[in-house]
Every structure is written in structure tokens, then in C-alpha cells.
Gaussian input, Z-matrix of N, CA and C with variables (Angstrom, degrees):
# hf/3-21g

backbone

0 1
 N
 C     1     B1
 C     2     B2     1     A1
 N     3     B3     2     A2     1     D1
 C     4     B4     3     A3     2     D2
 C     5     B5     4     A4     3     D3
 N     6     B6     5     A5     4     D4
 C     7     B7     6     A6     5     D5
 C     8     B8     7     A7     6     D6
 N     9     B9     8     A8     7     D7
 C    10    B10     9     A9     8     D8
 C    11    B11    10    A10     9     D9
 N    12    B12    11    A11    10    D10
 C    13    B13    12    A12    11    D11
 C    14    B14    13    A13    12    D12
 N    15    B15    14    A14    13    D13
 C    16    B16    15    A15    14    D14
 C    17    B17    16    A16    15    D15
 N    18    B18    17    A17    16    D16
 C    19    B19    18    A18    17    D17
 C    20    B20    19    A19    18    D18
 N    21    B21    20    A20    19    D19
 C    22    B22    21    A21    20    D20
 C    23    B23    22    A22    21    D21
 N    24    B24    23    A23    22    D22
 C    25    B25    24    A24    23    D23
 C    26    B26    25    A25    24    D24
 N    27    B27    26    A26    25    D25
 C    28    B28    27    A27    26    D26
 C    29    B29    28    A28    27    D27
 N    30    B30    29    A29    28    D28
 C    31    B31    30    A30    29    D29
 C    32    B32    31    A31    30    D30
 N    33    B33    32    A32    31    D31
 C    34    B34    33    A33    32    D32
 C    35    B35    34    A34    33    D33
 N    36    B36    35    A35    34    D34
 C    37    B37    36    A36    35    D35
 C    38    B38    37    A37    36    D36
 N    39    B39    38    A38    37    D37
 C    40    B40    39    A39    38    D38
 C    41    B41    40    A40    39    D39
 N    42    B42    41    A41    40    D40
 C    43    B43    42    A42    41    D41
 C    44    B44    43    A43    42    D42
 N    45    B45    44    A44    43    D43
 C    46    B46    45    A45    44    D44
 C    47    B47    46    A46    45    D45
 N    48    B48    47    A47    46    D46
 C    49    B49    48    A48    47    D47
 C    50    B50    49    A49    48    D48
 N    51    B51    50    A50    49    D49
 C    52    B52    51    A51    50    D50
 C    53    B53    52    A52    51    D51
 N    54    B54    53    A53    52    D52
 C    55    B55    54    A54    53    D53
 C    56    B56    55    A55    54    D54
 N    57    B57    56    A56    55    D55
 C    58    B58    57    A57    56    D56
 C    59    B59    58    A58    57    D57
 N    60    B60    59    A59    58    D58
 C    61    B61    60    A60    59    D59
 C    62    B62    61    A61    60    D60
 N    63    B63    62    A62    61    D61
 C    64    B64    63    A63    62    D62
 C    65    B65    64    A64    63    D63
 N    66    B66    65    A65    64    D64
 C    67    B67    66    A66    65    D65
 C    68    B68    67    A67    66    D66
 N    69    B69    68    A68    67    D67
 C    70    B70    69    A69    68    D68
 C    71    B71    70    A70    69    D69
 N    72    B72    71    A71    70    D70
 C    73    B73    72    A72    71    D71
 C    74    B74    73    A73    72    D72
 N    75    B75    74    A74    73    D73
 C    76    B76    75    A75    74    D74
 C    77    B77    76    A76    75    D75
 N    78    B78    77    A77    76    D76
 C    79    B79    78    A78    77    D77
 C    80    B80    79    A79    78    D78
 N    81    B81    80    A80    79    D79
 C    82    B82    81    A81    80    D80
 C    83    B83    82    A82    81    D81
 N    84    B84    83    A83    82    D82
 C    85    B85    84    A84    83    D83
 C    86    B86    85    A85    84    D84
 N    87    B87    86    A86    85    D85
 C    88    B88    87    A87    86    D86
 C    89    B89    88    A88    87    D87
 N    90    B90    89    A89    88    D88
 C    91    B91    90    A90    89    D89
 C    92    B92    91    A91    90    D90
 N    93    B93    92    A92    91    D91
 C    94    B94    93    A93    92    D92
 C    95    B95    94    A94    93    D93
 N    96    B96    95    A95    94    D94
 C    97    B97    96    A96    95    D95
 C    98    B98    97    A97    96    D96
 N    99    B99    98    A98    97    D97
 C   100   B100    99    A99    98    D98
 C   101   B101   100   A100    99    D99
 N   102   B102   101   A101   100   D100
 C   103   B103   102   A102   101   D101
 C   104   B104   103   A103   102   D102
 N   105   B105   104   A104   103   D103
 C   106   B106   105   A105   104   D104
 C   107   B107   106   A106   105   D105
 N   108   B108   107   A107   106   D106
 C   109   B109   108   A108   107   D107
 C   110   B110   109   A109   108   D108
 N   111   B111   110   A110   109   D109
 C   112   B112   111   A111   110   D110
 C   113   B113   112   A112   111   D111
 N   114   B114   113   A113   112   D112
 C   115   B115   114   A114   113   D113
 C   116   B116   115   A115   114   D114
 N   117   B117   116   A116   115   D115
 C   118   B118   117   A117   116   D116
 C   119   B119   118   A118   117   D117
 N   120   B120   119   A119   118   D118
 C   121   B121   120   A120   119   D119
 C   122   B122   121   A121   120   D120
 N   123   B123   122   A122   121   D121
 C   124   B124   123   A123   122   D122
 C   125   B125   124   A124   123   D123
 N   126   B126   125   A125   124   D124
 C   127   B127   126   A126   125   D125
 C   128   B128   127   A127   126   D126
 N   129   B129   128   A128   127   D127
 C   130   B130   129   A129   128   D128
 C   131   B131   130   A130   129   D129
 N   132   B132   131   A131   130   D130
 C   133   B133   132   A132   131   D131
 C   134   B134   133   A133   132   D132
 N   135   B135   134   A134   133   D133
 C   136   B136   135   A135   134   D134
 C   137   B137   136   A136   135   D135
 N   138   B138   137   A137   136   D136
 C   139   B139   138   A138   137   D137
 C   140   B140   139   A139   138   D138
 N   141   B141   140   A140   139   D139
 C   142   B142   141   A141   140   D140
 C   143   B143   142   A142   141   D141
 N   144   B144   143   A143   142   D142
 C   145   B145   144   A144   143   D143
 C   146   B146   145   A145   144   D144
 N   147   B147   146   A146   145   D145
 C   148   B148   147   A147   146   D146
 C   149   B149   148   A148   147   D147
 N   150   B150   149   A149   148   D148
 C   151   B151   150   A150   149   D149
 C   152   B152   151   A151   150   D150
 N   153   B153   152   A152   151   D151
 C   154   B154   153   A153   152   D152
 C   155   B155   154   A154   153   D153
 N   156   B156   155   A155   154   D154
 C   157   B157   156   A156   155   D155
 C   158   B158   157   A157   156   D156
 N   159   B159   158   A158   157   D157
 C   160   B160   159   A159   158   D158
 C   161   B161   160   A160   159   D159

   B1=1.3694
   B2=1.4988
   B3=1.3732
   B4=1.5076
   B5=1.5705
   B6=1.2693
   B7=1.3998
   B8=1.5580
   B9=1.3381
   B10=1.4583
   B11=1.5205
   B12=1.2656
   B13=1.5230
   B14=1.5822
   B15=1.3665
   B16=1.4178
   B17=1.4875
   B18=1.3912
   B19=1.4853
   B20=1.5454
   B21=1.3153
   B22=1.5410
   B23=1.4590
   B24=1.3351
   B25=1.4173
   B26=1.5310
   B27=1.3115
   B28=1.5151
   B29=1.4765
   B30=1.3448
   B31=1.4646
   B32=1.4765
   B33=1.2043
   B34=1.5485
   B35=1.5124
   B36=1.2693
   B37=1.4766
   B38=1.5707
   B39=1.3330
   B40=1.4113
   B41=1.4279
   B42=1.2484
   B43=1.4660
   B44=1.5075
   B45=1.2470
   B46=1.4376
   B47=1.5386
   B48=1.3804
   B49=1.4368
   B50=1.5305
   B51=1.3362
   B52=1.4303
   B53=1.5724
   B54=1.3492
   B55=1.4088
   B56=1.5466
   B57=1.3415
   B58=1.4762
   B59=1.4774
   B60=1.3684
   B61=1.4883
   B62=1.5006
   B63=1.3449
   B64=1.4204
   B65=1.4916
   B66=1.4792
   B67=1.3586
   B68=1.6182
   B69=1.2856
   B70=1.4951
   B71=1.5702
   B72=1.3555
   B73=1.4223
   B74=1.6785
   B75=1.3124
   B76=1.4738
   B77=1.5980
   B78=1.3266
   B79=1.3387
   B80=1.5354
   B81=1.2639
   B82=1.5285
   B83=1.6238
   B84=1.2076
   B85=1.5031
   B86=1.4975
   B87=1.3897
   B88=1.3666
   B89=1.5435
   B90=1.3154
   B91=1.4516
   B92=1.5809
   B93=1.2426
   B94=1.4229
   B95=1.5458
   B96=1.3463
   B97=1.5069
   B98=1.4682
   B99=1.2519
   B100=1.5008
   B101=1.5431
   B102=1.3047
   B103=1.5653
   B104=1.4735
   B105=1.3990
   B106=1.4925
   B107=1.4576
   B108=1.3511
   B109=1.5992
   B110=1.5092
   B111=1.3570
   B112=1.5172
   B113=1.5502
   B114=1.3585
   B115=1.4384
   B116=1.5292
   B117=1.3366
   B118=1.4077
   B119=1.5592
   B120=1.2519
   B121=1.4609
   B122=1.6368
   B123=1.2461
   B124=1.5439
   B125=1.4621
   B126=1.3836
   B127=1.4506
   B128=1.5080
   B129=1.3125
   B130=1.4399
   B131=1.5169
   B132=1.3491
   B133=1.4877
   B134=1.6030
   B135=1.3369
   B136=1.4647
   B137=1.4597
   B138=1.3222
   B139=1.4792
   B140=1.5147
   B141=1.4089
   B142=1.4813
   B143=1.5938
   B144=1.3429
   B145=1.4900
   B146=1.6053
   B147=1.2702
   B148=1.5057
   B149=1.5235
   B150=1.3702
   B151=1.4529
   B152=1.5263
   B153=1.3427
   B154=1.3351
   B155=1.5642
   B156=1.4491
   B157=1.3963
   B158=1.5481
   B159=1.2924
   B160=1.4885
   B161=1.5084
   A1=112.28
   A2=115.65
   A3=120.87
   A4=107.85
   A5=114.92
   A6=120.81
   A7=114.08
   A8=119.44
   A9=121.84
   A10=112.55
   A11=113.99
   A12=115.67
   A13=112.85
   A14=112.53
   A15=115.71
   A16=115.69
   A17=110.05
   A18=121.68
   A19=110.03
   A20=112.36
   A21=119.61
   A22=110.75
   A23=117.90
   A24=122.07
   A25=116.98
   A26=109.58
   A27=115.00
   A28=109.13
   A29=118.36
   A30=122.14
   A31=114.44
   A32=117.74
   A33=121.17
   A34=105.91
   A35=121.96
   A36=127.36
   A37=114.10
   A38=113.54
   A39=119.17
   A40=116.23
   A41=117.64
   A42=122.65
   A43=112.40
   A44=117.59
   A45=124.34
   A46=113.11
   A47=111.56
   A48=118.63
   A49=111.84
   A50=121.22
   A51=124.08
   A52=110.62
   A53=115.34
   A54=128.96
   A55=110.43
   A56=118.57
   A57=124.65
   A58=119.04
   A59=116.39
   A60=121.07
   A61=111.17
   A62=119.73
   A63=120.85
   A64=117.80
   A65=110.34
   A66=118.62
   A67=111.28
   A68=116.25
   A69=118.83
   A70=102.87
   A71=113.57
   A72=119.15
   A73=107.56
   A74=114.52
   A75=121.17
   A76=106.34
   A77=121.34
   A78=126.09
   A79=115.48
   A80=113.67
   A81=129.56
   A82=104.46
   A83=113.16
   A84=123.00
   A85=109.45
   A86=119.58
   A87=130.74
   A88=106.60
   A89=117.51
   A90=120.87
   A91=112.67
   A92=117.79
   A93=124.99
   A94=118.83
   A95=109.70
   A96=115.62
   A97=115.77
   A98=118.88
   A99=129.78
   A100=105.03
   A101=118.74
   A102=117.97
   A103=108.10
   A104=111.61
   A105=117.59
   A106=110.98
   A107=116.27
   A108=123.09
   A109=104.22
   A110=117.39
   A111=120.52
   A112=107.75
   A113=118.27
   A114=120.65
   A115=108.76
   A116=117.70
   A117=123.31
   A118=110.63
   A119=119.70
   A120=127.23
   A121=107.71
   A122=111.90
   A123=114.03
   A124=114.73
   A125=118.88
   A126=119.59
   A127=110.17
   A128=118.24
   A129=122.28
   A130=114.64
   A131=114.46
   A132=122.63
   A133=116.40
   A134=110.99
   A135=115.38
   A136=110.11
   A137=118.06
   A138=120.81
   A139=118.38
   A140=109.66
   A141=123.36
   A142=105.55
   A143=117.89
   A144=117.44
   A145=105.00
   A146=117.37
   A147=119.37
   A148=112.66
   A149=112.33
   A150=114.74
   A151=113.56
   A152=120.86
   A153=129.94
   A154=109.56
   A155=114.55
   A156=115.62
   A157=115.47
   A158=116.95
   A159=118.49
   A160=116.76
   D1=138.89
   D2=-177.58
   D3=-75.50
   D4=140.58
   D5=174.02
   D6=-69.50
   D7=147.88
   D8=-176.96
   D9=-54.85
   D10=-38.81
   D11=-179.91
   D12=-65.73
   D13=-39.64
   D14=176.93
   D15=-64.79
   D16=-40.56
   D17=177.45
   D18=-56.75
   D19=-46.47
   D20=179.19
   D21=-59.81
   D22=-45.65
   D23=174.42
   D24=-58.99
   D25=-45.12
   D26=179.56
   D27=-59.13
   D28=-46.56
   D29=177.18
   D30=-60.62
   D31=-42.65
   D32=177.20
   D33=-58.40
   D34=-49.72
   D35=171.85
   D36=-50.07
   D37=-49.47
   D38=175.25
   D39=-59.63
   D40=-44.68
   D41=178.83
   D42=-66.98
   D43=-37.84
   D44=172.27
   D45=-60.02
   D46=-48.33
   D47=174.18
   D48=-58.11
   D49=-43.87
   D50=-179.50
   D51=-57.58
   D52=-48.44
   D53=-178.40
   D54=-58.26
   D55=-42.75
   D56=173.18
   D57=-75.25
   D58=-20.37
   D59=-167.79
   D60=-73.37
   D61=-24.89
   D62=-174.06
   D63=80.70
   D64=-3.07
   D65=178.47
   D66=-89.94
   D67=164.79
   D68=173.37
   D69=-76.73
   D70=162.77
   D71=178.17
   D72=-62.02
   D73=-41.60
   D74=-177.55
   D75=-60.65
   D76=-46.70
   D77=178.55
   D78=-58.02
   D79=-49.08
   D80=-178.51
   D81=-59.50
   D82=-49.64
   D83=-173.65
   D84=-64.29
   D85=-47.52
   D86=177.52
   D87=-58.81
   D88=-51.60
   D89=-175.03
   D90=-64.64
   D91=-31.07
   D92=-177.85
   D93=-98.19
   D94=-3.87
   D95=179.37
   D96=74.54
   D97=30.08
   D98=-169.88
   D99=-114.46
   D100=124.96
   D101=175.68
   D102=-71.81
   D103=146.92
   D104=-179.84
   D105=-66.97
   D106=-26.27
   D107=175.26
   D108=-57.64
   D109=-56.34
   D110=-172.85
   D111=-59.06
   D112=-38.87
   D113=-179.46
   D114=-62.78
   D115=-46.25
   D116=-178.22
   D117=-64.74
   D118=-41.81
   D119=174.45
   D120=-52.82
   D121=-60.80
   D122=-175.30
   D123=-64.99
   D124=-37.40
   D125=178.28
   D126=-65.24
   D127=-38.52
   D128=174.80
   D129=-63.86
   D130=-43.39
   D131=170.90
   D132=-54.84
   D133=-47.77
   D134=-179.13
   D135=-67.07
   D136=-50.57
   D137=174.17
   D138=-44.29
   D139=-49.71
   D140=-178.93
   D141=-62.76
   D142=-42.32
   D143=-170.85
   D144=-75.22
   D145=-32.00
   D146=179.72
   D147=-68.89
   D148=-36.62
   D149=-179.36
   D150=-78.30
   D151=-20.11
   D152=-176.58
   D153=-67.16
   D154=121.70
   D155=177.32
   D156=-64.13
   D157=144.85
   D158=175.80
   D159=-69.80

């Protein structure tokens, strides 16, 4: 099982890839076999973590 920290890093990379791909989120998710729900969950989680004061 992947550690939470590695999973967070993986999703940060995926979100960056989506932004650079020129595809819509829906297109990218379909191409990569990832549900849009999972993408939205992780994007929200990452944004929340970055806004959270240390």
C-alpha cells in the first residue's frame, strides 16, 4: 500500500500533468482510467492542505 505522503505527491504530479496536458479533466481522467470523483477529492484535499497553516 502506498503511504499517504507518497499518494499526496502522486496526485500533485497528476494535477500538474492535467493542467499542462491541454485536455479537460474529464478527457484526462477517461484516458488514464481515473474517476473524476477521485480527481476532485484529491484536488480538494491538496488545496486544503496547502492552505492549512503549519
